C-alpha positions as CSV (number, residue, x, y, z in Angstrom):
1,X,143.7,123.0,152.2
2,X,141.8,120.5,154.2
3,X,138.5,121.2,152.6
4,X,139.8,121.2,149.0
5,X,141.5,117.9,149.6
6,X,138.2,116.4,150.9
7,X,136.2,117.9,148.0
8,X,138.7,116.5,145.5
9,X,138.6,113.1,147.2
10,X,134.7,113.2,147.1
11,X,134.6,114.1,143.4
12,X,137.1,111.4,142.5
13,X,135.3,108.9,144.7
14,X,131.9,109.7,143.1
15,X,133.5,109.6,139.6
16,X,134.9,106.2,140.3
17,X,131.6,104.9,141.6
18,X,129.8,106.2,138.5
19,X,132.4,104.6,136.2
20,X,132.1,101.3,138.0
21,X,128.3,101.4,137.6
22,X,128.5,102.2,133.9
23,X,131.1,99.4,133.4
24,X,129.2,96.8,135.4
25,X,125.9,97.7,133.6
26,X,127.6,96.8,130.3
27,X,129.9,94.0,131.2
28,X,127.7,91.8,133.3
29,X,125.0,91.2,130.7
30,X,127.7,90.4,128.2
31,X,129.2,87.8,130.5
32,X,125.8,86.3,131.1
33,X,125.1,86.1,127.3
34,X,128.5,84.5,126.8
35,X,127.8,81.9,129.5
36,X,124.4,81.1,128.0
37,X,125.8,80.7,124.5
38,X,128.6,78.5,125.8
39,X,126.0,76.3,127.6
40,X,123.9,76.0,124.4
41,X,127.1,75.1,122.4
42,X,127.9,72.3,124.8
43,X,124.4,70.9,124.6
44,X,124.5,71.0,120.7
45,X,127.9,69.3,120.7
46,X,126.8,66.6,123.1
47,X,123.7,65.9,121.1
48,X,125.8,65.7,117.9
49,X,128.1,63.2,119.6
50,X,125.2,61.1,120.7
51,X,123.4,61.0,117.4
52,X,123.8,58.2,114.9
53,X,121.8,56.9,111.9
54,X,122.2,54.1,109.5
55,X,120.4,53.5,106.2
56,X,119.6,49.8,106.6
57,X,117.5,49.1,103.4
58,X,116.2,50.7,100.3
59,X,113.2,49.0,98.5
60,X,112.4,50.1,95.0
61,X,109.0,49.5,93.4
62,X,108.3,50.2,89.7
63,X,105.3,52.5,89.2
64,X,104.6,52.6,85.4
65,X,107.6,54.7,84.1
66,X,108.7,56.0,87.6
67,X,109.7,54.4,90.9
68,X,108.6,54.4,94.5
69,X,111.4,54.2,97.1
70,X,111.0,53.0,100.6
71,X,114.1,53.9,102.7
72,X,114.5,52.2,106.1
73,X,116.6,54.3,108.6
74,X,117.7,53.1,112.0
75,X,118.5,55.4,114.9
76,X,121.8,54.1,116.2
77,X,122.4,56.9,118.6
78,X,121.1,57.9,122.1
79,X,119.1,60.9,120.9
80,X,115.4,60.8,119.9
81,X,115.3,62.0,116.3
82,X,112.5,64.3,115.0
83,X,111.6,63.1,111.5
84,X,110.4,66.6,110.5
85,X,114.0,67.7,110.9
86,X,115.5,65.0,108.7
87,X,116.4,65.8,105.1
88,X,116.9,63.1,102.5
89,X,118.7,63.9,99.2
90,X,118.5,61.7,96.2
91,X,121.3,62.2,93.8
92,X,121.9,65.6,95.5
93,X,118.3,66.8,95.2
94,X,115.9,67.3,98.1
95,X,112.8,65.3,97.7
96,X,109.6,65.3,99.8
97,X,108.9,62.1,101.7
98,X,106.2,60.5,103.8
99,X,107.0,59.1,107.2
100,X,104.4,57.7,109.6
101,X,106.5,58.2,112.7
102,X,106.9,61.6,114.2
103,X,110.0,60.5,116.2
104,X,112.6,57.8,115.8
105,X,113.6,56.4,119.2
106,X,117.1,55.0,119.8
107,X,117.7,51.6,118.2
108,X,114.3,51.8,116.3
109,X,113.8,51.8,112.6
110,X,111.5,54.0,110.6
111,X,110.4,54.0,106.9
112,X,110.6,57.0,104.6
113,X,108.5,56.7,101.4
114,X,109.1,58.6,98.2
115,X,106.5,58.2,95.5
116,X,106.6,58.6,91.7
117,X,110.2,59.6,91.2
118,X,112.0,59.2,87.9
119,X,115.5,58.4,89.2
120,X,117.1,55.3,87.7
121,X,120.6,53.9,87.2
122,X,123.1,54.5,90.0
123,X,121.2,56.4,92.8
124,X,122.8,57.9,95.9
125,X,120.8,58.5,99.0
126,X,122.0,60.9,101.7
127,X,120.2,61.2,105.0
128,X,120.9,64.2,107.2
129,X,119.6,64.7,110.7
130,X,118.7,68.0,112.3
131,X,122.2,68.4,113.9
132,X,124.2,67.4,110.8
133,X,124.9,63.7,111.2
134,X,124.6,61.9,107.9
135,X,124.7,58.6,106.2
136,X,124.9,57.5,102.5
137,X,123.8,54.6,100.4
138,X,124.2,53.8,96.7
139,X,121.9,51.5,94.8
140,X,121.5,50.5,91.2
141,X,118.0,50.6,89.7
């Protein structure tokens, strides 16, 4: 009886160790992935809270039958904005623009130029940053 008890205990002990190894090999990477994704979410949320923009001016220049628009945008937040990640919609449509600045530093303005567009009447501009912060302006042409 002594040997069979020791053998049973050894088998159960080894089975428990193998189960713990299998469990830990699967659960620890999942916990690490969760921790990394949670950290990334906190960084994105903080950046979104610290981002602010304001359309300060829109200048319109007649170009034969079409118009050129020069939109001045001010970075009112604490985050440096990448102009390649900014989208500007005119009356709900994405339009290509030119911007001489690669980045807009906090409290600095930058100009976005649209050339040869045929929008007239009541025009709505919507500027969207890379993290979803937006500003609107309506003008009459």
